[in-house]
C-alpha positions in Angstrom: -117.8 67.6 14.6 -117.7 71.3 15.0 -120.7 73.1 14.4 -121.8 74.9 11.3 -120.5 78.6 10.3 -123.1 80.9 9.2 -122.8 80.9 5.5 -123.1 77.2 5.8 -126.0 77.3 7.8 -127.9 79.6 5.5 -127.1 77.6 2.2 -128.8 74.6 4.5 -131.6 76.4 5.5 -132.4 78.0 1.9 -132.1 74.8 0.1 -134.5 73.3 2.8 -137.1 76.3 2.5 -136.8 75.5 -1.4 -137.5 71.7 -0.6 -140.4 72.4 1.0 -141.9 75.1 -1.2 -141.4 72.2 -4.2 -143.6 69.9 -2.0 -140.3 67.7 -1.1 -140.4 66.4 2.3 -137.3 67.2 4.6 -136.3 63.3 4.6 -136.4 63.2 0.7 -134.3 66.9 0.5 -131.7 65.5 3.0 -131.1 62.7 0.3 -131.0 65.0 -2.5 -128.0 66.9 -0.7 -126.6 63.7 0.4 -126.2 62.7 -3.5 -124.5 65.9 -4.3 -122.5 66.2 -0.9 -118.7 66.5 -1.8 -117.2 66.2 1.6 -117.4 62.9 4.3 -118.3 65.5 7.3 -121.1 66.9 4.9 -122.5 63.5 4.1 -122.1 62.4 7.8 -124.5 65.5 9.2 -127.0 64.4 6.1 -126.8 60.6 6.5 -127.6 61.0 10.8 -130.6 63.2 10.1 -131.8 60.8 7.4 -131.1 58.0 9.7 -133.2 59.9 12.6 -136.3 61.1 10.4 -136.6 57.3 9.2 -136.7 56.4 13.1 -140.0 58.2 12.9 -138.6 61.3 14.6 -139.6 65.1 13.3 -137.1 67.1 11.4 -135.8 69.2 14.4 -134.7 66.1 16.0 -132.9 65.0 13.4 -131.4 68.4 13.2 -130.0 68.1 16.5 -128.7 64.3 16.4 -126.2 65.8 13.7 -124.9 68.2 16.4 -123.7 70.8 14.5 -126.5 73.5 14.2 -126.9 76.0 17.4 -130.0 76.0 19.6 -131.4 79.0 17.7 -131.9 76.9 14.5 -133.0 73.9 16.6 -135.7 76.0 18.5 -137.0 78.0 15.2 -137.0 74.6 12.9 -139.4 73.2 15.7 -141.6 75.9 15.6 -141.9 76.0 12.0 -143.2 72.4 12.1 -145.3 72.7 14.8 -146.8 75.8 12.8 -147.0 74.0 9.5 -144.9 76.8 8.1 -141.4 75.5 7.9 -140.5 77.1 4.7 -141.2 80.4 5.7 -139.3 80.2 9.4 -135.9 78.3 6.8 -136.3 81.4 4.3 -136.2 83.5 7.6 -133.6 81.5 9.0 -131.5 81.7 6.0 -131.8 85.5 5.7 -130.8 85.6 9.4 -127.3 84.0 8.9 -126.6 85.2 5.5 -126.8 88.8 7.3 -124.8 87.8 10.3 -122.3 86.2 7.6 -122.1 89.6 5.8 -121.4 91.4 9.7 -118.5 88.6 10.2 -116.9 89.3 6.9 -116.8 93.3 7.5 -115.3 92.6 10.9 -112.9 90.3 9.8 -111.9 92.6 6.9 -111.4 95.4 9.4 -109.0 93.4 11.6 -107.5 91.6 8.6 -106.2 94.8 7.1 -104.5 96.3 9.6 -102.9 93.3 11.2 -101.3 92.8 7.5 -100.2 96.3 7.8 -98.7 95.9 11.2 -96.8 92.8 10.6 -95.2 94.4 7.5 -94.4 97.1 9.4 -92.6 95.1 11.9 -90.5 92.7 9.2 -89.3 96.3 7.4 -88.2 97.6 10.7 -86.7 94.1 11.6 -84.8 93.4 8.4 -83.6 97.5 8.9 -81.6 97.3 11.8 -80.3 93.6 11.2 -79.4 93.5 8.0 -79.1 97.4 6.4 -77.6 99.0 8.9 -75.1 96.8 9.9 -74.1 97.1 6.2 -73.9 100.9 7.0 -71.9 100.4 10.1 -69.1 98.9 7.7 -68.9 101.6 5.7 -68.7 104.3 8.8 -65.8 102.1 9.7 -64.4 101.8 6.7 -64.3 105.9 6.5 -62.7 105.8 9.8 -65.8 106.9 11.8 -68.6 105.4 13.9 -72.2 105.4 13.9 -73.5 107.4 16.9 -76.8 108.8 18.5 -80.0 106.9 17.5 -78.5 105.3 14.9 -75.8 103.6 17.2 -78.9 102.5 19.3 -80.8 100.8 16.8 -77.4 98.9 15.4 -76.7 97.3 18.8 -80.6 96.7 19.1 -80.4 94.8 15.4 -77.4 93.2 17.2 -79.5 92.0 20.3 -81.9 90.5 17.7 -79.3 88.4 15.7 -77.7 87.1 19.2 -81.3 85.9 20.8 -82.8 85.4 17.2 -84.2 82.2 18.6 -85.6 84.1 21.6 -87.4 86.4 19.3 -88.4 83.7 16.9 -90.1 82.2 20.3 -92.2 85.5 20.8 -92.9 86.3 17.2 -94.6 82.3 17.0 -96.1 83.4 20.4 -97.8 86.6 18.7 -98.8 84.8 16.2 -100.8 82.3 18.2 -101.8 84.7 20.2 -103.7 86.3 17.2 -105.1 82.8 16.5 -106.5 82.2 20.0 -108.4 85.7 19.9 -109.5 85.5 16.4 -110.7 81.6 16.1 -111.6 80.3 19.6 -114.8 81.2 21.1 -112.7 82.0 24.5 -110.3 84.3 22.9 -113.0 86.0 20.8 -115.0 86.7 24.2 -111.7 88.2 25.5 -111.2 90.6 22.9 -114.8 91.4 23.1 -114.2 92.5 26.6 -111.0 94.8 25.9 -112.9 96.4 22.9 -115.9 97.0 24.8 -114.1 99.2 27.1 -112.9 101.8 24.1 -115.6 104.2 22.9 -115.7 103.8 19.1 -115.7 99.8 19.4 -118.0 99.7 22.5 -120.5 101.8 20.2 -120.1 99.4 17.2 -120.6 96.1 19.3 -123.7 98.1 20.6 -125.0 98.7 17.1 -124.4 95.0 16.3 -125.8 93.5 18.8 -128.6 95.7 18.5 -129.1 94.6 14.7 -129.1 91.3 15.9 -131.3 91.9 18.3 -133.8 93.2 15.9 -133.2 90.5 13.2 -134.2 87.6 15.9 -137.6 89.3 16.9 -138.2 90.0 13.2 -137.5 85.9 12.4 -139.3 85.0 16.0 -142.3 87.3 15.3 -142.8 85.9 11.4 -142.9 82.3 12.5 -145.6 83.3 15.3 -144.1 82.6 18.7 -145.4 85.2 21.1 -143.3 87.9 22.2 -141.9 86.6 25.7 -140.4 83.5 24.4 -139.2 85.4 21.3 -137.2 87.6 23.8 -135.8 84.2 25.6 -134.2 82.9 22.3 -133.2 86.2 21.3 -131.2 86.8 24.5 -128.9 83.5 23.1 -127.9 85.0 20.2 -126.9 88.4 21.6 -122.9 88.3 22.3 -123.3 91.8 24.4 -123.9 91.9 28.1 -125.9 95.1 28.4 -128.0 94.6 25.5 -128.9 91.2 27.0 -129.6 93.4 30.6 -131.8 95.3 28.7 -133.9 92.4 27.2 -134.1 91.4 31.0 -135.8 94.4 31.6 -138.1 94.0 28.6 -139.2 90.9 29.6 -139.9 92.2 33.4 -142.2 95.2 31.7 -143.8 92.6 29.6 -144.8 90.9 32.7 -145.9 93.9 34.3 -148.6 94.8 31.4 -146.7 96.7 29.4 -146.9 96.5 25.7 -144.3 95.2 23.5 -143.4 98.5 22.1 -143.8 100.3 25.7 -141.4 97.4 27.1 -139.3 98.4 23.9 -138.9 101.9 24.9 -138.6 101.2 28.8 -135.0 99.1 28.3 -133.6 101.3 25.6 -132.2 98.9 23.6 -133.4 101.2 20.4 -133.6 104.9 19.8 -136.7 106.8 20.1 -137.4 106.7 16.4 -136.7 103.3 16.1 -139.4 102.8 19.1 -141.7 105.1 17.3 -141.5 103.0 14.4 -142.0 99.6 16.4 -145.1 100.9 17.9 -146.5 101.8 14.2 -146.0 98.4 13.4 -147.2 96.6 16.1 -150.7 98.5 15.2 -150.5 97.5 11.7 -149.7 93.8 12.3 -146.2 94.3 10.9 -144.0 94.1 13.9 -141.4 91.4 11.8 -141.6 93.7 8.6 -140.5 96.8 11.0 -137.8 94.8 12.7 -136.2 93.7 9.7 -135.7 97.2 8.3 -134.2 98.0 11.6 -131.6 95.1 11.6 -131.3 96.3 7.8 -130.3 100.0 8.9 -127.9 98.6 11.8 -126.3 96.4 9.3 -125.5 99.3 6.9 -124.4 101.5 9.6 -122.2 99.0 10.7 -120.3 98.2 7.8 -120.3 101.7 6.9 -118.6 102.7 10.5 -116.0 99.6 9.7 -115.1 100.9 5.9 -114.2 104.6 7.6 -112.4 102.9 10.2 -110.4 100.8 7.4 -110.3 104.2 5.3 -109.1 106.0 8.1 -106.5 103.3 9.3 -104.7 102.6 5.7 -103.1 106.1 5.2 -102.1 106.4 8.6 -100.2 102.8 8.8 -98.9 104.1 5.5 -97.5 106.8 6.7 -96.2 105.7 10.3 -94.3 102.8 8.2 -93.1 105.8 5.8 -91.8 107.8 9.1 -90.0 105.2 10.7 -88.3 103.9 7.7 -87.1 107.3 6.7 -86.2 108.1 10.4 -84.2 104.9 10.4 -82.5 105.9 6.9 -81.9 109.4 7.5 -80.4 108.6 11.0 -77.5 107.1 9.4 -77.8 108.9 5.8 -77.0 112.4 7.0 -74.2 111.3 9.3 -72.9 109.2 6.4 -72.8 112.4 4.3 -71.1 114.8 6.8 -68.2 112.1 6.9 -67.9 112.3 3.1 -68.0 116.0 2.8 -65.6 116.2 6.0 -63.4 113.9 3.7 -63.9 115.8 0.5 
């Protein structure tokens, strides 16, 4: 059974939090969810959790037995049960995964639109050079002339595509397969991240996402009463960014050397000086989790804005490129054709 996605985890955690606040035990809550389950997969998950809990095991062990929750959720639920504030932990987890889902949606939107536009550009160009240009070529032949230059090269390319259509179809299927591999599999996403991390704009974007994820994770663990060092260990599992992981390691070493958490954060350089000063103030007032949540929200808004800006630039750019390519192809045929027609006239 595959792991639950961010939206499903957020929904589950929110429901468990509501059950806890209403005084309903986790087992009774799972039975309520089981009665409303729409799919066989969901029913199996709830039945497994109920079965494990009914054998005397704690709730987090029941979640672990379902084998669909990430380690981070299991650790936090265990902490919530041990500290007696499971409802707060589940609410915090719901907020965290809702934020993660919103960021993932923004990234999907930023990737999907240019991908669709590029596919449309490719399709229009293929139709032009394989179907439209041969018609113009017949007109040239009937007028006692022939295509030359750029239009003749495109016509030859179109004929090659028609001749080896099976090969081009296989290449197209391969490209589609690579796209789904890069966007749907963990290894594919990892490769894409490594490539995009070498581009200045996307590198900064990934750094912002990782810093926001770090802030959100620290806010959650701090609010749950976890000690700082263990919090850093858990949050390191969430951050899919080698640079931030290295900085977390530096932060942990600073803590072991006797530095306070704000000092360690300042030394490792995860956040700007402004955010570091905010954390220092929050630490003094006992509101580190609140400050971290605000920082995470700020990073989320910045990420969403950057992605929106990227889409706003890509949209007209791709339309202009498509228009220029189509116009160039048509002009390369129409202008010589008008010259032939005028000479006949």
